C-alpha positions as semicolon CSV with decimal commas, in nm:
position;residue;x (nm);y (nm);z (nm)
1;F;6,442;14,457;13,129
2;L;6,795;14,368;12,952
3;L;6,622;14,179;12,632
4;L;6,401;14,493;12,614
5;A;6,682;14,694;12,600
6;F;6,961;14,491;12,370
7;S;6,627;14,536;12,119
8;V;6,575;14,906;12,126
9;F;7,018;14,841;12,099
10;Q;6,943;14,656;11,783
11;I;6,721;14,891;11,649
12;Y;6,792;15,200;11,731
13;N;7,187;15,380;11,733
14;E;7,317;15,763;11,799
15;V;7,587;15,891;11,756
16;K;7,718;16,278;11,858
17;I;8,012;16,403;11,626
18;V;8,220;16,682;11,732
19;N;8,413;16,816;11,425
20;E;8,713;17,012;11,383
21;N;8,553;17,383;11,388
22;G;8,350;17,297;11,737
23;V;8,028;17,186;11,569
24;T;7,832;16,881;11,687
25;T;7,670;16,642;11,463
26;R;7,449;16,414;11,624
27;T;7,261;16,139;11,395
28;H;7,095;15,826;11,384
29;L;7,088;15,479;11,178
30;R;6,860;15,201;11,222
31;I;7,074;14,858;11,250
32;P;6,901;14,557;11,116
33;G;6,806;14,302;11,393
34;N;6,981;14,014;11,237
35;V;7,365;14,131;11,161
36;T;7,652;14,025;11,375
37;V;7,810;14,223;11,657
38;Q;8,103;14,304;11,471
39;E;7,884;14,397;11,164
40;K;7,691;14,667;11,391
41;K;8,046;14,799;11,512
42;Q;8,169;14,894;11,146
43;S;7,769;15,058;11,085
44;V;7,768;15,318;11,368
45;L;8,016;15,421;11,659
46;P;7,883;15,374;12,000
47;D;7,798;15,665;12,210
48;A;7,918;15,614;12,554
49;E;7,744;15,923;12,667
50;E;7,422;15,949;12,501
51;Y;7,179;16,222;12,545
52;Q;7,429;16,437;12,768
53;D;7,399;16,756;12,548
54;D;7,187;16,901;12,857
55;H;7,402;16,842;13,113
56;D;7,718;16,901;12,991
57;R;7,529;17,257;12,872
58;A;7,426;17,267;13,212
59;S;7,778;17,207;13,280
60;E;7,935;17,475;13,135
61;A;7,689;17,724;13,291
62;E;7,726;17,631;13,622
63;K;8,095;17,664;13,649
64;E;8,080;18,011;13,460
65;G;7,788;18,071;13,731
66;K;7,530;18,133;13,409
67;E;7,226;17,997;13,364
68;A;7,210;17,712;13,037
69;P;7,061;17,863;12,739
70;P;6,801;17,743;12,595
71;Y;6,784;17,531;12,322
72;F;6,645;17,653;11,979
73;V;6,593;17,353;11,752
74;F;6,560;17,479;11,355
75;H;6,480;17,237;11,105
76;A;6,629;17,383;10,786
77;G;6,494;17,101;10,561
78;I;6,647;17,032;10,278
79;P;6,373;17,058;10,042
80;K;6,198;16,753;9,896
81;A;6,300;16,567;10,253
82;G;5,911;16,525;10,390
83;S;5,945;16,895;10,500
84;T;5,613;16,954;10,426
85;T;5,476;16,622;10,608
86;L;5,678;16,688;10,866
87;Q;5,534;17,044;10,932
88;K;5,219;16,965;10,888
89;D;5,244;16,682;11,191
90;L;5,415;16,969;11,349
91;K;5,216;17,231;11,352
92;Q;4,848;17,015;11,460
93;R;4,717;17,191;11,789
94;K;4,731;16,925;12,040
95;L;5,094;16,869;11,916
96;T;5,182;17,200;11,999
97;E;5,019;17,210;12,317
98;Q;5,187;16,889;12,427
99;L;5,530;17,036;12,315
100;L;5,469;17,343;12,576
101;Q;5,452;17,080;12,812
102;D;5,790;16,984;12,694
103;R;5,939;17,358;12,747
104;Y;5,938;17,378;12,382
105;I;5,761;17,665;12,208
106;F;5,655;17,574;11,847
107;L;5,705;17,878;11,624
108;P;5,414;17,906;11,386
109;H;5,418;17,818;11,045
110;E;5,312;18,137;10,889
111;M;5,562;18,315;11,078
112;M;5,881;18,082;10,962
113;H;5,785;17,935;10,670
114;Q;5,899;18,238;10,425
115;Q;6,093;18,327;10,101
116;K;6,427;18,442;10,244
117;S;6,330;18,828;10,108
118;A;6,039;18,822;10,372
119;I;6,295;18,743;10,631
120;F;6,643;18,944;10,586
121;Q;6,645;19,308;10,504
122;K;6,918;19,482;10,341
123;E;6,983;19,761;10,552
124;E;7,191;20,090;10,393
125;D;7,503;19,970;10,570
126;G;7,505;19,629;10,349
127;L;7,461;19,423;10,608
128;L;7,149;19,197;10,626
129;K;6,876;19,241;10,918
130;L;6,670;18,953;11,051
131;S;6,356;19,088;11,057
132;L;6,225;18,731;11,176
133;A;6,402;18,772;11,508
134;S;6,177;19,012;11,632
135;S;5,910;18,783;11,521
136;V;6,006;18,543;11,719
137;Q;6,075;18,766;11,993
138;K;5,753;18,901;12,025
139;Y;5,564;18,578;11,994
140;V;5,757;18,412;12,329
141;E;5,717;18,706;12,509
142;N;5,329;18,671;12,419
143;I;5,415;18,303;12,584
144;E;5,629;18,368;12,857
145;P;5,537;18,619;13,126
146;S;5,413;18,393;13,337
147;L;5,669;18,153;13,334
148;V;5,982;18,122;13,533
149;E;6,275;17,991;13,285
150;R;6,301;18,046;12,973
151;Y;6,167;17,800;12,714
152;N;6,301;17,634;12,460
153;L;6,194;17,721;12,055
154;V;6,147;17,481;11,767
155;G;6,062;17,607;11,410
156;S;6,101;17,461;11,024
157;S;6,171;17,614;10,705
158;E;6,336;17,494;10,424
159;Y;6,347;17,815;10,220
160;L;6,674;17,829;10,501
161;F;6,805;17,549;10,390
162;K;7,162;17,693;10,233
163;P;7,269;18,098;10,415
164;N;7,487;18,254;10,259
165;E;7,781;18,428;10,418
166;R;7,593;18,730;10,554
167;E;7,250;18,579;10,620
168;C;7,418;18,389;10,838
169;Q;7,614;18,641;10,964
170;A;7,240;18,821;11,007
171;W;7,130;18,456;11,187
172;S;7,400;18,467;11,423
173;K;7,425;18,824;11,571
174;E;6,992;18,734;11,657
175;F;6,996;18,364;11,774
176;M;7,298;18,358;11,924
177;E;7,448;18,624;12,051
178;K;7,115;18,897;12,137
179;Q;6,883;18,616;12,242
180;S;7,114;18,383;12,343
181;Y;7,036;18,044;12,205
182;H;7,198;17,745;12,208
183;M;7,122;17,706;11,798
184;K;7,093;17,352;11,665
185;I;7,022;17,232;11,297
186;V;6,846;16,965;11,209
187;L;6,934;16,786;10,841
188;I;6,766;16,572;10,670
189;Y;6,977;16,373;10,425
190;R;6,820;16,207;10,115
191;R;6,984;16,006;9,860
192;H;7,077;16,220;9,516
193;H;6,907;15,923;9,295
194;G;6,591;16,035;9,464
195;F;6,635;16,398;9,514
196;L;6,676;16,470;9,188
197;P;6,399;16,341;8,995
198;S;6,132;16,457;9,293
199;V;6,299;16,828;9,229
200;H;6,229;16,747;8,863
201;N;5,927;16,625;8,907
202;Q;5,746;16,867;9,220
203;Y;5,795;17,168;9,013
204;Y;5,670;17,097;8,708
205;K;5,387;16,986;8,880
206;V;5,338;17,301;9,036
207;L;5,384;17,463;8,678
208;E;5,112;17,226;8,555
209;R;4,868;17,300;8,789
210;V;4,892;17,721;8,724
211;G;5,040;17,739;8,413
212;K;4,759;17,846;8,161
213;Y;4,921;17,910;7,868
214;W;5,132;17,713;7,589
215;P;5,498;17,753;7,575
216;G;5,630;18,064;7,445
217;I;5,313;18,248;7,582
218;N;5,334;18,482;7,867
219;G;5,636;18,303;8,007
220;D;5,519;17,959;7,977
221;V;5,741;17,683;7,912
222;R;5,755;17,340;7,809
223;I;5,832;17,062;8,034
224;M;6,138;16,881;8,029
225;S;6,197;16,512;8,079
226;F;6,405;16,428;8,337
227;E;6,660;16,337;8,130
228;E;6,637;16,635;7,874
229;W;6,675;16,851;8,188
230;Y;6,964;16,654;8,356
231;E;7,183;16,717;8,001
232;C;7,125;17,081;7,986
233;G;7,259;17,074;8,373
234;R;7,525;16,874;8,245
235;E;7,607;17,104;7,982
236;H;7,614;17,400;8,177
237;E;7,778;17,311;8,486
238;G;7,567;17,144;8,655
239;Q;7,260;17,422;8,667
240;C;6,983;17,394;8,332
241;R;6,838;17,796;8,315
242;G;6,516;17,812;8,181
243;S;6,403;17,531;8,243
244;G;6,153;17,662;8,463
245;I;6,295;17,451;8,751
246;P;6,470;17,654;8,986
247;N;6,861;17,630;8,946
248;W;6,932;17,315;9,151
249;N;7,296;17,224;9,031
250;V;7,301;16,891;8,892
251;F;7,617;16,753;9,051
252;D;7,530;16,885;9,413
253;I;7,449;16,715;9,754
254;Q;7,208;16,926;9,879
255;T;7,270;16,767;10,238
256;E;7,619;16,860;10,255
257;K;7,591;17,208;10,110
258;S;7,353;17,273;10,367
259;Y;7,553;17,148;10,658
260;Q;7,876;17,356;10,547
261;S;7,615;17,699;10,526
262;W;7,487;17,615;10,875
263;K;7,874;17,521;11,034
264;Q;7,908;17,852;11,034
265;C;7,602;18,003;11,232
266;S;7,508;17,743;11,493
267;H;7,637;17,549;11,807
268;E;7,554;17,182;11,679
269;I;7,384;17,009;11,363
270;Q;7,201;16,665;11,362
271;L;7,181;16,474;11,068
272;I;6,850;16,231;11,009
273;S;6,901;16,024;10,746
274;L;6,546;15,972;10,583
275;H;6,647;15,601;10,437
276;H;6,698;15,532;10,805
277;V;6,389;15,601;10,986
278;H;6,313;15,407;11,271
279;S;5,981;15,341;11,466
280;S;5,887;15,301;11,824
281;D;5,562;15,158;11,762
282;S;5,508;14,801;11,584
283;K;5,154;15,002;11,410
284;V;5,478;15,225;11,223
285;K;5,551;15,023;10,954
286;V;5,896;15,153;10,821
287;D;6,044;14,967;10,484
288;N;6,441;15,080;10,556
289;T;6,495;15,050;10,176
290;N;6,174;15,174;10,040
291;S;6,299;15,576;9,924
292;N;5,928;15,668;9,830
293;L;5,823;15,969;10,047
294;S;5,439;15,933;9,927
295;D;5,431;15,632;10,167
296;R;5,340;15,771;10,519
297;A;5,534;15,525;10,697
298;I;5,845;15,668;10,646
299;V;5,723;15,997;10,679
300;N;5,549;15,918;10,983
301;G;5,889;15,721;11,124
302;L;6,077;16,085;11,048
303;T;5,866;16,286;11,239
304;I;5,860;16,081;11,592
305;D;6,225;16,045;11,468
306;F;6,262;16,410;11,503
307;I;6,051;16,473;11,811
308;C;6,175;16,223;12,000
309;D;6,571;16,280;11,891
310;T;6,664;16,642;11,838
311;L;6,463;16,786;12,074
312;Q;6,624;16,768;12,373
313;G;6,636;17,055;12,701
314;G;6,270;16,942;12,837
315;R;6,105;16,626;12,955
316;N;5,992;16,530;12,594
317;E;5,642;16,306;12,733
318;T;5,598;16,441;12,349
319;C;5,806;16,174;12,267
320;Q;5,657;15,918;12,478
321;H;5,274;15,967;12,358
322;Y;5,331;16,067;11,968
323;S;5,512;15,735;11,928
324;Q;5,273;15,481;12,141
325;K;4,981;15,677;11,957
326;A;5,173;15,607;11,612
327;D;4,976;15,824;11,390
328;G;4,771;16,106;11,344
329;E;4,675;16,071;11,762
330;F;4,697;16,464;11,751
331;S;4,520;16,504;11,416
332;D;4,273;16,790;11,537
333;V;3,873;16,711;11,414
334;E;3,899;16,848;11,050
335;E;4,265;16,620;11,006
336;G;4,100;16,293;11,117
337;K;4,001;16,167;10,773
338;T;4,393;16,211;10,686
339;A;4,498;16,034;11,029
340;T;4,237;15,724;10,904
341;R;4,411;15,695;10,549
342;R;4,789;15,694;10,739
343;L;4,678;15,457;10,927
344;K;4,566;15,239;10,640
345;A;4,873;15,288;10,436
346;N;5,080;15,225;10,760
347;T;4,901;14,864;10,770
348;N;4,992;14,727;10,472
349;T;5,300;14,559;10,427
350;S;5,307;14,391;10,157
351;K;5,657;14,497;9,893
352;D;5,407;14,425;9,570
353;L;5,170;14,667;9,670
354;T;5,420;14,920;9,789
355;A;5,632;14,876;9,472
356;T;5,309;14,925;9,291
357;R;5,212;15,259;9,477
358;R;5,589;15,393;9,414
359;L;5,596;15,323;9,036
360;K;5,250;15,500;8,996
361;A;5,369;15,790;9,195
362;N;5,714;15,813;9,045
363;T;5,581;15,787;8,705
364;S;5,455;16,130;8,663
365;K;5,119;16,075;8,442
366;D;5,030;16,423;8,490
367;L;5,352;16,550;8,345
368;N;5,342;16,284;8,035
369;H;5,021;16,393;7,930
370;D;5,132;16,746;7,936
371;I;5,434;16,634;7,721
372;I;5,196;16,459;7,462
373;A;4,989;16,774;7,444
374;V;5,251;17,045;7,443
375;Y;5,402;16,818;7,108
376;A;5,072;16,834;6,974
377;Y;5,047;17,229;6,967
378;Q;5,407;17,264;6,855
379;N;5,399;17,024;6,564
380;G;5,083;17,075;6,329
381;Y;4,837;16,862;6,497
382;F;4,618;17,137;6,618
383;T;4,404;17,364;6,359
384;T;4,479;17,779;6,385
385;E;4,145;17,737;6,544
386;Q;4,207;17,469;6,789
387;K;4,524;17,669;6,909
388;R;4,320;17,969;6,970
389;K;4,038;17,763;7,129
390;F;4,182;17,563;7,322
391;E;4,385;17,624;7,663
392;R;4,685;17,409;7,784
393;Q;4,511;17,271;8,054
394;D;4,193;17,176;7,861
395;V;4,449;16,972;7,649
396;V;4,579;16,800;7,907
397;K;4,265;16,696;8,041
398;A;4,158;16,532;7,794
399;V;4,453;16,350;7,685
400;E;4,414;16,193;8,037
401;Q;4,060;16,142;7,966
402;H;4,149;15,959;7,650
403;F;4,430;15,730;7,785
404;L;4,170;15,602;8,065
405;N;3,849;15,540;7,853
406;N;4,049;15,338;7,581
407;D;4,333;15,184;7,839
408;I;4,576;15,289;7,620
409;S;4,963;15,211;7,752
410;Y;5,278;15,425;7,595
411;Q;5,640;15,342;7,555
412;L;5,870;15,506;7,819
413;K;6,211;15,680;7,695
414;C;6,441;15,609;8,025
415;P;6,836;15,767;7,987
416;E;7,110;15,573;7,847
417;Q;7,360;15,376;8,077
418;S;7,561;15,647;8,080
419;M;7,369;15,923;8,267
420;L;7,238;15,609;8,497
421;D;7,575;15,524;8,579
422;E;7,715;15,962;8,632
423;I;7,385;16,014;8,877
424;Y;7,447;15,651;9,080
425;N;7,866;15,785;9,111
426;V;7,725;16,109;9,213
427;S;7,458;15,958;9,460
428;L;7,729;15,721;9,547
429;K;7,951;16,003;9,685
430;G;7,692;16,146;9,842
431;E;7,616;15,841;10,087
432;E;7,994;15,817;10,141
433;W;7,979;16,188;10,261
434;Y;7,693;16,113;10,492
435;F;7,857;15,845;10,662
436;S;8,222;15,988;10,721
437;I;8,041;16,247;10,891
438;V;7,833;15,966;11,115
439;E;8,123;15,748;11,183
440;N;8,440;15,890;11,041
441;N;8,415;16,289;11,229
442;N;8,449;16,392;10,809
443;Q;8,857;16,285;10,832
444;G;8,850;16,157;10,465
445;K;8,766;15,789;10,507
446;N;8,495;15,735;10,234
447;G;8,402;15,390;10,173
448;L;8,126;15,236;10,326
449;T;8,109;14,877;10,486
450;E;7,902;14,604;10,321
451;I;7,560;14,609;10,427
452;Q;7,576;15,008;10,386
453;L;7,711;14,976;10,036
454;E;7,430;14,645;10,000
455;D;7,128;14,842;10,154
456;F;7,235;15,211;9,899
457;N;7,258;14,938;9,572
458;V;6,921;14,815;9,659
459;D;6,752;15,152;9,689
460;W;6,915;15,237;9,376
461;K;6,802;14,910;9,185
462;K;6,430;15,013;9,345
463;T;6,448;15,335;9,215
464;V;6,537;15,256;8,834
465;D;6,311;14,967;8,837
466;A;6,031;15,184;8,889
467;K;6,145;15,383;8,593
468;T;6,194;15,710;8,810
469;F;6,364;15,874;8,515
470;C;6,204;15,843;8,286
471;A;5,930;15,994;8,047
472;V;5,671;15,934;7,759
473;D;5,841;15,810;7,422
474;V;5,623;16,087;7,228
475;E;5,750;16,043;6,905
476;E;5,670;15,641;6,953
477;V;5,335;15,777;7,070
478;F;5,268;16,001;6,750
479;K;5,349;15,706;6,539
480;N;5,016;15,569;6,578
481;Q;4,804;15,750;6,349
482;Q;4,482;15,751;6,584
483;W;4,626;16,065;6,777
484;K;4,607;16,284;6,470
485;G;4,228;16,215;6,471
486;F;4,239;16,252;6,800
487;F;4,343;16,583;6,838
488;R;4,164;16,738;6,500
489;N;3,864;16,604;6,684
490;L;3,847;16,799;6,931
491;V;3,586;17,054;6,966
């Protein structure tokens, strides 16, 4: 028993922080098993009263002669930090049934995952009404009539990752005051140098899938390389407007911005680092320094962390069942193939193969093909008749097929070192902020330990080595005269 307890301590520690505004922040870290005791102390602050939230709330309520309020655990993102996969896992039918046995009502994805315009409505006095609140109340009332006590709620939507002041007031009024929930916000921290290229790729990939027209036609745009987009943000106080990407500020640490927004309308905030997720089962392989979100091993660890470590207030037998069964146990029949793919991905622990998968995922092959096609369109490689005849996606597919059939490679253009240094420094500040919350209650001490800095630097090097910030060098590509013939021969 003592050996088991010590092993668990080596793998996982949780820290509970109460900041100057009374907001409780709970977070956790995966600590390497081969570090010294002193190094462990430098990495996390030990919590002598782990998992006392339920007891503390119950004691306070008992003193006041009231019943302890139920939890509303709300995962608010941030975007591009495993939200979609976490939501897919949570809404599986068997998992929601298990959560209900643990006194947790999972709020349907269709209800929670809406744009702000559908969640908040402006009233005549200028205040906002949280229309979502009535939907939640009706849904819960349909489940709870036969229950002796109120159940806890769990929901997720990255659309609400950064509420403004009026939205926060409406949220607090409905859920914390009227419906009397203990509001617990869960935020995922993702390092800035992984978040930025992910945002860039994701939104342009969406554009590419639905973009039917050439730039300048019906509002379509040219895909910027990451370097162009970042430079545009540099020149416009962080925000590159008109790039086809929502106005993300390239200098903002999004989890920090979300944290500051939610402080005013929550009782408690818990941070989960995407880079320190842990596994309760040996079948689920977690690489502590691998920031590639397409690797299901990491996302699976995130799902387990969310279920096991944020859902207090119930028996949480779901945690035991889910972590023991690794991945896919709760998958419905139609999702069986997905579960199988996850398990296959998780059984491969080769670092070389992992790096290869990450390289393929992050080089954004489809975006590069679009960049080549648009360059040809805008620089006279098409005849007038071809411009009228071919749609954008037709040419993109032809370019992709040409590369595949002829085993063609192309040179990448990467940002200059000054830009990389700037991204590194902003990302490092984000890492320091995260640990200042975790370890120092945001008291101004921002230094990282040697272990923390090394872990960050390893992840940074992997990101750079994978050419994450690079795109096809179209000028070099078109020095090859065969491309003129390729485009003119399109029929």
